[in-house]
N, C-alpha and C positions, 0 to 999 in steps of 0.2 A: 452462603452456608446455612444449615439448619439449625436453629436453636430452640431448644424447650425450656420452660420455666418449670414444669412440674415433673415429677418422676415418669409418669405415663401421660405426660400432656402432648398437645398437639404441637408439631414443630413449625415455627415461623422462620421465614427466611429474612437474613441480613448481609450487608456486604462487608467483607473483613479487609482492611489494608493489607497490602503485599508484604509489609514488614513483619506482619504476625504470622509465625508458623504454628499452626494449630492443628490437632488431630481429634477425631471423634471422642468424647469422654472429657475433653477440656472444658473448663469453666471460665466464662468471659463475662465482662460488663458490656451491656449494650445500650442503645438509645431507642427508647420506646416513646409513643405519643405521651405517657404519663411521666417519663422521666427516665433515668438510669436503672436497670434491673440487671441482675445476676441471672444467667442461664447457662445450659450446658449444650456443647457442640454435639449434634446427632449424626450430622453426615456433612460430606463435603463436595456438593454437585460441580461437575465439569462446567456448566453452563447456568444461566439463570433460569429458572423455571418458569415455564409459559404462563402459570397462573399469577405469576407476581411482575411481569413485564408491563402490565398496564399501569403499576404504581411505582413510585420511587421507594426503593429499599433504604431502610435506616442502617446505620453504621455499626460494626463491633468497634467499640471504644478502647478495649485494651483487655488483656489477660488478667484475671483476677490477682490481687495481691493480698497478703495477710490481712492488711487493714480493711480491704473489701470485705473479706469473710468475716471478720470482726463486726463490721457494720451490718452485715446481712444477718447474723445472729442477733444482734440487739432488735432489729426490725421484725425477725420473726416472733420474738418474744412481745414485741409491741403489737403486731398483729392479733395475738391471743387476747391482749387486752382491749383491742379494737372490737374483736367478737362479742366480749362481754358486755361492753357498753352498748353495742348495736342491739343484743338481745334485751339488754334492760330497757332501751328506750321502746323497742317492739312491744313489750309486756306493759309498760306504762300506758302506752296509747292504744292498747287492745288491738293491734293489728293481726291479722291472720296469715302470717307467713313466718318461715324460719330463717334465721341468720346461719349460714353454712361455715363459711371461711372468710379470711380477709387476707389481702398481700399488699405490702407497701413498697415504694420504690426505695433504692438505695439511700437516698437522703432523707426519706421519711416525709416528703411534702406531699405525696399523693398516696391514695389507697384505692384499692378495688374490693368490695364487699359482696360476697355471692349470696343470694337469697333465693328460697324457693317457696312457693305457696301462691296464695291469692295476692300478688303484688299489684296493688292500684297505682297509676301514675299520680294521683293527688295525693296519696299518702307518702310518696316516696320523696318529693321535695322538701317538706318540712322535717322529715325524719333525718334526710341527708344533712340539711343545715345543722340540726342539733349533734348528730354525731361529729361533723367536721368541727363544730365549735368545741366540743369536749375533747377531741383528739388533737386539735390545733394542725389539721391538714385537710387537703382537698380530698374528697370522698365521692367515688362513683359507686352506686347500687345497681348491681346486674342481677337479673333474674335468670335462673337456669331451671331446667327440667328435671324430673324424678332420676333419670339416669345419671345426670351430672351430679346430683345430689349423693347417691349412692357411691359413685366415684370418689367423691371428694371425702366420704365418711371412711372408706376402705372396709376392711373387715374379710370375712370368709364366706364362701358360697355353700350351697347344699352340698357339693361334692367335697368338701373339708380342704379346699385349695382357697388360696387368697383370690378375691374377685378379679375376674378377667380385666374389667374396667379400671381398676386401680394398679393392675400388674402391668399391662402392656398393651391395652386398647387406646389408641390415641384418638380414633374417631368412631362414632357408633354407626352401624350399618342397619339397613332395614330388616326387621325380622317379621315374618308372617305366620299366622295360625295355620296355613297350609304346609310350612316346614315341619311343625309338630305332627300334622296328619300324615304327611309323607313317611315319617319315621315311626309311625304307629306308636306315638307317645300318648299317654293318658291326656284327655283334655281337662282334668281337674286343675283348678287354678293353682294349687299348691305345687304341681307337678311342672308346670310350664312357665311359671312366672319367677322373677328373681326377686332379690331384696327390694329393688326399686319399684315393684308391683307391675313392671312390664314384662313382654316376653322375654325370656333368657336369650342373652346375645349367643350363647354356645349352640343354639338350635340352628345357627346358620353355618357351624363348622363342618359338619358332616352331611350336610345336606345334599350336596351334589354327589357324594359317594352312595348314599341311599337312592337317590334317583336313578343313577347308573346301574346299581345292583338290582333294582326293582325291574328293569326291563327285560331281565332274564327268567323272572318268575311269573307265574300265572296271576292273572288279574284277580281282585277281589269279587266274589259273586260269579265267577266264571266254573264251569263244570269241568270235573276231571275224572280220568279213570284211575282207580287205585286197586290194590289186590284184594279189598273188601266190597268192590262195587262203585257204582258211579257216586260221586261227592261232590259238594260245593264248597268252594274256597271261602272262608270267612274271615281269615287273617293271615299275615305274613310276618315270619322272622327274617328280616332282609338279610341281616349280617350273618346269619347261620345258613341261609339259603333254604329255609324250611317254610312249608305251607301248613297251615292249620284248617282242616276240613271238616264238614259235618256230613254224616251219612244216617238215613237217606237225605237226598238234597231236598226234598220237599216233605209236606206232611206236618203234623204236629210238633212243636218244638220238643216237647217232653220225651217223643220217641226218636230224637235224633242224638247220635253218638259223635263226640269229637276225637280226632285223631290228628298226630303230627306225622308228616312224611317230608323227606328230603325232596326237593323239588324235581330232582332228576328221577325220581321213582314214580311220578305221575305223569299222566298224559292228557293235555288239555283236549277237551272236545270242542271242535269249531262250532260256532254259534248256529249254522245251518244245518248241523247234524243233531241238535238237540231236540228232544222230544217233548 
């Protein structure tokens, strides 16, 4: 079954004993390489996924009890203290990276600390030992990128909604500048980048729709016939099905006028008929 450890975290697969009757949404204690942790059931696959057949899956130990949840709450508070200790050690040693968050196992014996920035391997080992000594637990420092940093911080996007990465994205998909160009979005950094400083994940959501709709519209720079004469297409409003044209198509820019037409009201002039 799929288990995740964060609200919008990636699901990991575990094997549950037949005696446990579980449904999506249930909380369970699982055995991980770090120790026992609490996670939430996301799905119950009928068969073992191909991606996990090459390795031995770890077991679901039990369904959570009240004592487990009490321990988990204590570990969440202790993780906050661990972050403070790690940040203090980073400042004291003038290291150039940020401590984002921390997570402890159910018994508090192991912790994972997420960091972002210029994390050098030489500086990690002594830092890890100092943090482990102060918190009396085994510590692993894990470096993550700016997208994961934004996901951990949560917050709101420019649309006014909670960030997609913190709300439902379990994995980041590739996003290219071509997606923004195909959607006629301004190339200004403030218009195409998210809080993480990378291209917005939402650029990929409607890209396929824009590509399909654009097939029925004239190409940019093509010439079309309008009721005002021959024009050149300079922009598209794909979702409305409109074209923005300049008349006349050639000559000094100061002499041209811009008009908007529904694509159905213009006729594309074939290239071999253009003079």
